[in-house]
C-alpha positions in Angstrom: -140.4 34.8 5.6 -137.8 33.8 8.2 -139.3 32.4 11.5 -136.0 32.7 13.4 -136.2 35.3 16.2 -133.1 37.5 16.5 -131.5 37.3 19.9 -130.7 40.6 21.5 -127.1 41.8 21.4 -125.2 40.6 24.3 -123.6 43.3 26.4 -119.9 43.2 26.6 -118.5 41.7 29.8 -117.2 44.3 32.2 -114.2 43.3 34.3 -114.9 43.5 38.0 -112.2 45.5 39.8 -110.3 43.6 42.5 -110.2 45.4 45.8 -107.6 44.4 48.3 -108.5 44.6 52.0 -106.9 47.5 53.7 -104.7 45.2 55.8 -103.1 43.7 52.7 -102.7 47.1 51.1 -100.8 48.3 54.3 -98.8 45.0 54.3 -97.7 45.4 50.7 -97.0 49.1 51.1 -94.8 48.5 54.2 -92.8 45.7 52.5 -92.2 47.8 49.3 -91.0 50.7 51.4 -88.7 48.3 53.3 -87.3 46.9 50.0 -86.6 50.4 48.7 -85.1 51.5 52.0 -82.7 48.5 51.9 -81.8 49.3 48.3 -81.2 52.9 49.1 -79.0 52.1 52.1 -76.9 49.6 50.2 -76.3 52.0 47.3 -75.5 54.8 49.7 -72.9 52.7 51.3 -71.5 51.8 47.9 -71.3 55.4 46.8 -69.6 56.5 50.0 -67.1 53.7 49.5 -66.4 55.1 46.0 -68.0 52.4 44.0 -71.5 52.0 42.4 -72.8 48.5 41.7 -76.3 48.3 40.1 -76.4 44.6 40.9 -76.8 45.5 44.6 -80.3 46.7 43.8 -81.2 43.2 42.6 -79.4 41.7 45.6 -81.5 43.9 48.0 -84.7 42.9 46.3 -83.9 39.2 46.3 -83.0 39.2 50.0 -86.0 41.3 51.2 -89.0 40.7 48.9 -89.2 36.8 49.2 -89.4 37.0 53.0 -92.4 39.3 52.7 -94.1 36.8 50.4 -93.3 33.9 52.8 -94.5 35.8 55.9 -97.8 36.6 54.1 -98.6 32.9 54.4 -98.8 33.4 58.1 -102.3 34.8 57.6 -103.9 31.5 56.6 -101.6 29.7 59.1 -102.9 31.7 62.0 -106.4 31.2 60.7 -105.8 27.4 60.7 -104.5 27.6 64.3 -107.6 29.4 65.4 -109.9 27.0 63.6 -108.1 24.0 65.3 -108.2 25.7 68.7 -104.5 25.6 69.2 -103.5 27.4 72.4 -100.6 27.7 74.8 -97.7 25.3 74.4 -99.0 23.7 71.1 -99.4 27.1 69.4 -96.0 28.3 70.7 -94.3 25.2 69.6 -95.7 25.4 66.1 -94.7 29.1 65.8 -91.2 28.3 67.0 -90.9 25.5 64.3 -92.2 27.8 61.6 -90.0 30.7 62.7 -86.9 28.4 62.6 -87.8 27.1 59.2 -88.5 30.6 57.9 -85.1 31.9 59.3 -83.2 29.0 57.7 -85.0 29.5 54.3 -84.3 33.2 54.2 -80.7 32.7 55.3 -80.1 30.1 52.6 -81.6 32.4 50.1 -79.3 35.2 51.2 -76.2 32.9 51.0 -77.3 31.8 47.5 -77.6 35.3 46.2 -74.2 36.2 47.7 -72.6 33.3 45.8 -71.6 31.0 48.7 -68.9 33.3 50.0 -67.5 31.8 53.2 -68.5 33.6 56.4 -67.5 32.9 60.0 -70.0 31.1 62.1 -70.7 34.2 64.3 -71.8 36.1 61.1 -74.7 33.8 60.6 -76.3 34.4 64.1 -77.5 37.9 63.5 -79.4 37.3 60.2 -81.0 34.2 61.7 -82.2 36.2 64.8 -83.3 39.1 62.6 -85.5 36.7 60.5 -87.0 35.1 63.6 -87.8 38.6 65.0 -89.4 39.5 61.7 -91.5 36.3 61.9 -92.6 37.1 65.5 -93.6 40.7 64.5 -95.7 39.7 61.5 -97.3 36.7 63.4 -98.1 39.0 66.3 -99.7 41.6 64.0 -101.8 39.0 62.1 -102.9 37.4 65.4 -103.9 40.8 66.8 -105.9 41.6 63.6 -107.7 38.2 63.9 -108.4 38.7 67.6 -109.9 42.2 66.9 -112.0 40.8 64.0 -113.2 38.0 66.3 -114.1 40.4 69.1 -116.0 42.7 66.7 -117.8 39.7 65.3 -118.8 38.5 68.7 -119.9 42.0 69.7 -122.0 42.2 66.5 -123.5 38.8 67.2 -124.3 39.8 70.8 -125.9 43.1 69.5 -128.0 41.2 67.0 -129.1 38.8 69.7 -130.1 41.7 72.0 -132.0 43.3 69.1 -133.9 40.0 68.4 -134.6 39.7 72.1 -135.9 43.2 72.3 -138.0 42.7 69.2 -139.4 39.5 70.6 -140.3 41.2 73.9 -141.9 44.1 72.1 -144.0 41.7 70.0 -145.1 40.0 73.3 -146.0 43.4 74.8 -148.0 44.3 71.7 -149.8 41.0 71.9 -150.7 41.8 75.5 -152.1 45.2 74.7 -154.3 44.1 71.8 -156.3 41.4 73.7 -156.4 43.7 76.8 -158.1 46.4 74.7 -160.4 43.9 72.9 -161.7 42.2 76.0 -162.2 45.4 77.9 -164.1 47.1 75.0 -166.2 44.0 74.4 -167.1 43.9 78.1 -168.3 47.5 77.9 -170.5 46.7 74.9 -171.9 43.6 76.6 -172.8 45.8 79.6 -174.6 48.1 77.3 -176.7 45.5 75.5 -179.1 45.0 78.5 -179.8 48.7 79.1 -179.8 50.1 75.5 -179.7 47.6 72.6 -179.8 50.3 70.0 -176.7 52.0 71.6 -175.0 48.6 71.8 -175.6 48.1 68.0 -174.0 51.5 67.4 -171.2 50.6 69.6 -170.5 47.4 67.7 -170.1 49.4 64.4 -167.8 51.8 66.3 -165.9 48.9 67.6 -165.4 47.4 64.1 -163.7 50.6 63.0 -161.4 50.5 66.0 -160.7 46.8 65.4 -159.7 47.6 61.9 -157.1 50.0 63.2 -155.6 47.4 65.5 -155.6 44.6 63.0 -154.2 46.8 60.2 -151.2 47.9 62.3 -150.6 44.4 63.5 -150.9 42.7 60.0 -148.8 45.3 58.3 -146.2 45.2 61.0 -146.4 49.0 61.4 -144.1 50.0 64.2 -145.1 53.7 64.2 -148.3 55.7 63.6 -148.9 59.4 63.5 -150.3 61.2 66.5 -153.3 62.2 64.4 -154.0 58.5 63.7 -153.7 57.6 67.3 -156.0 60.5 68.3 -158.6 59.4 65.8 -158.5 56.0 67.4 -158.9 57.5 70.9 -161.8 59.6 69.7 -163.6 56.4 68.4 -162.9 54.7 71.7 -164.3 57.7 73.7 -167.4 57.8 71.4 -168.0 54.2 72.2 -167.6 54.8 76.0 -169.8 57.8 75.8 -172.7 55.5 74.7 -172.3 53.7 77.9 -171.4 56.5 80.3 -173.5 59.3 78.8 -173.2 62.7 80.5 -170.9 61.2 83.1 -168.1 61.5 80.6 -166.8 65.0 79.7 -163.7 65.3 77.6 -161.5 68.3 77.0 -158.8 68.4 74.3 -155.8 70.6 74.3 -153.8 69.6 71.3 -150.8 71.1 69.7 -151.8 71.7 66.0 -148.3 71.2 64.8 -147.7 67.8 66.5 -150.2 65.8 64.4 -147.5 64.3 62.2 -145.3 63.2 65.1 -144.7 59.4 65.2 -145.3 57.1 68.2 -146.0 53.4 68.8 -149.6 52.4 68.0 -151.8 52.0 71.1 -149.7 54.3 73.3 -152.3 56.9 74.2 -155.5 54.7 74.2 -154.5 52.5 77.2 -153.9 55.7 79.3 -157.4 56.9 78.4 -158.8 53.5 79.2 -157.1 53.5 82.6 -158.8 56.8 83.5 -162.2 55.4 82.3 -161.7 52.3 84.4 -160.7 54.0 87.6 -162.2 57.5 87.5 -165.5 56.9 85.8 -166.7 53.3 86.0 -166.9 53.0 89.8 -168.8 56.3 90.2 -172.1 57.7 89.1 -171.1 61.4 89.3 -169.9 63.3 86.2 -166.2 63.4 85.6 -163.7 65.3 83.5 -161.1 63.7 81.2 -158.4 66.0 79.7 -156.1 64.9 76.9 -153.1 67.1 76.0 -150.3 67.0 73.4 -147.3 69.3 73.4 -144.3 69.4 71.0 -141.2 70.7 72.7 -138.8 71.6 69.9 -136.1 72.9 72.3 -136.0 69.6 74.1 -136.8 67.6 71.0 -139.6 65.6 72.6 -143.4 65.0 72.3 -145.4 65.0 75.5 -148.8 63.4 75.8 -150.8 63.9 79.0 -154.0 62.2 80.2 -155.5 63.6 83.4 -158.8 62.9 85.2 -160.5 64.3 88.3 -161.1 60.8 89.8 -160.1 59.7 93.3 -156.4 59.3 92.3 -154.1 56.6 93.5 -151.0 56.3 95.7 -147.8 54.8 94.4 -148.2 51.8 96.5 -151.7 51.2 95.0 -150.3 51.6 91.5 -147.5 49.1 92.2 -149.9 46.6 93.7 -152.5 46.9 90.9 -153.0 43.7 88.8 -153.6 45.6 85.5 -151.3 45.3 82.6 -151.9 48.5 80.7 -149.6 51.0 82.4 -146.8 48.5 83.1 -146.9 47.3 79.5 -146.7 50.8 78.1 -143.8 51.7 80.4 -141.8 48.6 79.4 -142.7 49.0 75.8 -141.4 52.6 75.7 -138.2 51.6 77.6 -137.4 48.9 75.0 -138.6 50.7 71.9 -136.6 53.9 72.6 -133.7 52.5 74.6 -134.4 54.6 77.7 -135.1 57.8 75.7 -138.9 57.6 76.4 -140.8 57.2 79.6 -144.2 57.0 81.2 -144.5 59.3 84.3 -147.4 58.9 86.8 -148.4 61.7 89.2 -149.4 59.6 92.2 -149.0 62.2 94.9 -152.4 63.8 94.5 -155.3 63.7 96.9 -157.6 63.5 93.9 -157.1 63.1 90.2 -154.6 61.1 88.3 -152.1 62.3 85.6 -150.2 60.1 83.2 -147.6 61.6 80.9 -145.7 60.0 78.0 -142.5 61.7 76.9 -140.8 60.4 73.8 -138.3 61.6 71.2 -139.8 63.9 68.6 -139.8 62.4 65.1 -142.2 62.9 62.2 -143.2 61.5 58.8 
């Protein structure tokens, strides 16, 4: 019995097609068209003169194609100039030297193809000037292409830097929201332990479920959650607060049944509810009403979330002077996350009651 394993058949190598950049395809196409045009004009002149010389096609090719090849070398040359930082007089001087050398080379080539026929001195001026203008045209085009590519690269780098900066600020804002929620909720549970230890124990289990939601979204790097998931989190939070507030807390829900799969940043709605609990319920012993609404506006393409309470309300000056982070953090987070297409609006002109409304672009899973 043979112990040699048979190796699998090797797949035949597939040639990788070569794709020229569009700039070089245009360059080659223009020079080929130019070569053919010169050949056509030369032959047309010969036919009109009553003679047809096929060698003139070779002559036109030999006098027009090599300059195209030489001028293609300007691409790496302009790149070398950019890499060395040549500017102003140094760059101009180098281009003048190269243009003069190019004009002399192409002129000598043309004289060689013509067989060294003697020409008057004035006859040499125009071909030399034409060659230098050709050099200037191609060098200018190459330099413009490089400048545009450099500008696009810088714009892309700046955009990437802005994106990283926004991502870093969003991460910082999320890191502010999470401890803010944790400390406030733990403070509520601690306040409950002295009055009702059994309720405090229940609150701790409720809090563990809420903590899992926060940690899971943070650990998984989830940027969006469904409205249903956020509402479940808010319900858990309100159940925990109801253990402490009892009958003082009355909650009404007016939810759009078709908006549950809409996406929004995690911990968008809960801080608004927490703000109402803090200012409309905690300082008072009377019962209060908290109302949570969701509306999906298909015509405007937005999702609106509203949290309103019947507390004492607040003036705009009081809101601006408040030391709390919740509302400011949400507003800034929406501004960064949606590039100005989402916002937090506060109705601060009421004699009583407070209304916070989040409007953000409608998107779903």
